[in-house]
N, C-alpha and C positions, 0 to 999 in steps of 0.2 A: 503495499500501500503505499503512495507518494503522500507527500505532503498536503496538510488541507491549511490551504493559506489565509482563507476567511476565517476560521474556529482556533487554527492551534496557535499559543503562543513559545515564542521564540523566545531566549534569554542570550545574550553575547555579553560576556564580560571583557575585562578590560579594553569597553567600547571604544576608547579614546589613542588605542594602539594604531600600528600602518596596517598589521592582518584585519583587524575588524574594520577598521575606514574604509578598505577594498572590499571588505565580504559586505560592509552594508549600503554598499553601489546597486548591488542586486539584489538585496532585501528590501530596501525601502520602496512601496511603491505596491510592492507584488503581497508582503505581510503585510496582512493587516494590525497584527496583533506582536509589537517587536519590546519586548524588557531590554535597555543598556546597562550595564551595571559599570559604573568607573570610580575613582577614588578620590580622586578631588574634586571640589568648589567651582574651581574654574573650567573645569572639564564638564563637570553637571551643568551648568550655564551654556553654554558653548552646546552642546547636544540638545540640550533642549530647545534653541533657536533654529538649529539645522534639523533635527527630527523632531516636532512638534505634536505629530499624533503617535510619536512611541513614548512607553513610560522610562524612562531616566533616572536613577535613580543610585547612590551611593552607597558602597559596603562595605565592611573588613571582610574578606574573603578567609582569614586567618582567625573568625570569629563563626563558629559553629551555629550558632542561634542565627547569626545577622544570614547566613548562607542557606541555611532553611525557609528563611523569608524569601528571601532572593528565588529559590528556585519553588517557593507555590507555585503550585496550578500550570505549571510549565511543563510543555510535551516536547522542545526541542530545545539544546544546548548546543550553543559554542563557545567552549572554555580553551583560554589563553594567557598564561599565569603575566603577569609586567614581568621583564626579563631579570636574571642575578639576582631574584625575589630570596632574602634567609628564608623567608617561610612557603618558598613556592610551593614544597610538597603535603606541606600540613596542608594550604588553602585548597588544592588538587583533592586530596584525601577528604575535607572536609565536601566540596563538591560530588564527590560521590559518594558518599553516606548517603546527603542528602535527597540525590538522584534516585538512589534505591531504596526510600522512603517514599517519592513521589511513584517511583514506579510500582511499588508493593499498594499504593494506591489507587494505582489504574489508569494516573493520568499520563505519565511519562511513558517518550519513546525513543529518545537519543541521544546519545553522548557524543558528541564528536571533539576531541583534543587534538588540540594541535598544541605535538611534541616538538623532535628534530631529527634530520635525519642520524639515519647511525646513530641512535642512542648505547649502545653497547662499547661506543666509544669512551668507556671509563675516566679515561685518564683525565677527561675535562670535566669540571665537577657537574654544572647545568648539563649536561647530556646523562652523565651517572643518574640525576637525580630524577629524570624523566626516564629512564628506565624502569624504576620502583612506581612511577607514575602510571606510567602504563601495567603493567604487571596488576595496580592493582585497580586499577580498573578493568584490564580482562577478566580479573578472579570475581568482581562483583555480582556479574549474574545479567549486568543490565547490557540490551541492544547497545554497540558504541563502534564509532570509526576512528580511526589515526592518524592522524596527516604528519607526518615527517618533511616539512620543509629542508632546502639545502641554505646557505649560505644565499643573505640581500643583494640584489643589484642595486634596490635603492639604498643601502649605504653609504653609494660612488657620492661626493662631493656635487653635483652637477652644477647647481647654480653659482658655485666657487672658482668652477675652473671656466664656467660661460667668462664672469666678469673679466678675471687675470688676462694681463697683456702675455705675459709668459706663463702659463699654469705648471703650479708643484703639486702631485699627487702625494701629502705625507703617506707612505705606507707604514704599517706597522707590523711586518713581519714581512720574511723574505719574497720578493715582489714574483719569483719565478717558482715557487712552489703552488700547486696546481689545485681550482677548488672547480666546484661547479655550484652554477647560480641558479638562483630563481626573481623573478619580480613578482614581486608580494603583489599585486593584482592579479596574476594567475593566483595567486594562493586563494583569495578571495572569491572569484568568479567557481574555481573546483570544489571548495568548499561550500557554496550556495549552491552547484550542483550537488554534492551529498544530502546537505538537507533536506531538498528538495526530491531526491528522489528516495531518500531515507531506506528501504529496506533491503535496495540492492546493494545496500553499501555497507550492512552489518556484516562487524565482527571482521573489518575490512582492515588492514594497516599498510600505508599509501607513503610510501618513498617520491619525492617530489623534488626534481630537480629541471633547469630548461633546457635547451636542444644545442649547444654551442657545447662539444670537447670541453672535457677538464682544462682549465688555463689558469696561468698566475698574473697578477697584475699587472707586469709587464704587457703582456698581450692583450689586458682590458685596457689600459690606458693609452693604446694605438688605436683600439677600435672607438674610446670615445674622443681620443685626437681624431680621426678623422671625421665622426660627425660636428665637430666643434669649429674643424678647419685649424687647429692650432695645434703644434706637438708638445705633448704634457711631458715635463720632467718629476720622474722618480725622485722621492728621498726616501730614506729608509729611516725613521726613527731608530733612537736606540731604547731599551725597554721599558724603563721607568717610564719613559717621555710618554712612550706609545701606550702602555694604561693609563695613563695622566692623558691621553686625547682619547682614548675609548671610553673612558670613564665622563667626558667632559661631552662627546658625543651620543652617548645614551641616556645620561640623567641630567648636564647642563654645565657648563662650566659655573666653576666655584659653589660645584654643591658639595651637601658632607653626603657620603654614601655610606653602606653598612659596610664592614671590613667584609663578607662576606661575598659582596659583591663584587670586591676587587678584587677577590683571591679567585674564584669564577674567572674574572676578566685576565688575570694571570698567567695561571694553565691553560684558558683558552687559547691565548696568544703564544704562548710556550709550542705547547700542539700545534698551529698553524704555520710558525712558523717553521716547521720541521717535518708535518704530515699531510695539511690541506684538508679538504671534503670533500669527496666527490663520490657524484651517484648517476645513474640512468632517468632516461630521461621516460623511457618508453611509458610508466603509467600513468604519468600527469598529461604524454600527450593523449592517451585509452579517456582518462576521466573526462580533460576538456573539450574531446573531440575534434581537436585541433592542433596544429603544429605551438609549442608552450613560445611563450616572447623570446626573441633571443636578446643579446646584452646590445648590438647594434639598434633591433625594434626597441628596446625600453629606452636608448637614449635619446631614439627619435622622438619617441614621448613625449618624456620626461624635459626635451628643450623646450617643447611645445605649449607646457603645464610652464614653465619659466617665464615664456615669452607674451604668455596671454594676460 
C-alpha cells in the first residue's frame, strides 16, 4: 500500500537541515499533513513562514517524553539527527521506542532513517554510532527503510570560489584521496519516493552515491573550475586548522561545540586523509528512475542558485 497524502501524518526531524530542506520541496504541496521538528526558535519561526500549512514544533529528541509527544498520531517518519551530536544515538533510540508504541497503537506505518554510507567503518565515530542505531531499528519490529548517503557535493563552497578572482579551495585532507559524492537534492527526491511508495521499500538498506567515478578534490576542483571559468588552486590545511575549519563549516565560526563533535571531526578527517569514502551509484539510479546528479550538473545548478 502506498501513502495516503490526504490523511497520513508525516514527521520530519532536523527539519531545517540540508536533507530535510530538499525533502520538503517534494512533500510540501502534496502531503496535506506535515509535522516539522526543529531545535531552535529561529528555525521554528523561519519554517512557520515558509510552510504555513505545516505544524512546526520544537523538541528535545534526547527527552523521551518530548519524543513521544511529537510522534503522537504519526504515520510515517523521516529521521535525521543533527550531525555529530553527542546524544545522537540516544535521540534515535528514543525515536524508535516512541515509534514502536505508535505502531502498537495501530497508526504508525514507516520509519525512514537517514544514516551514512558504509556504517561498518567504525574508525569514524559517527559511522560507528550509526551502526548501532541501524541495528536497534532493525531489531525493533518496525517497518523501516535505511538510506545511506555518501559525502555531500553541497559542502563545496561554490559562492566563495565564484566570488574570488583567483579562487583557492582549502582542502581539509589529501585532495588526491578518492571519494564518491552525492547531491543532497537527490537524497531528498529519493526519500520522498520511499515515503510515497512505502511498502515497496520496507526492510531495505540503500547505499546512495552519485554517478561519477570515485575522485579526489583535485579532480573536483578541475570540474568546478571548468564550470566557473577559473582555475582553482588547492591549499591543504594543517590538521588542527582543518578541524577548526570543518567545525566552522558545520556549526558556525566562533561557536562553542561539544568535545564529542570535535572528536568526531578529528577521526573523520584522519580517516578521509588516508582512505576516503567510496560506493556504487546503481541503487540510487534505480531509486530515482534516472541517472543521479553528476558533480558537473550539481555545480551548474548551484551556480544558477547563486546568480538568482
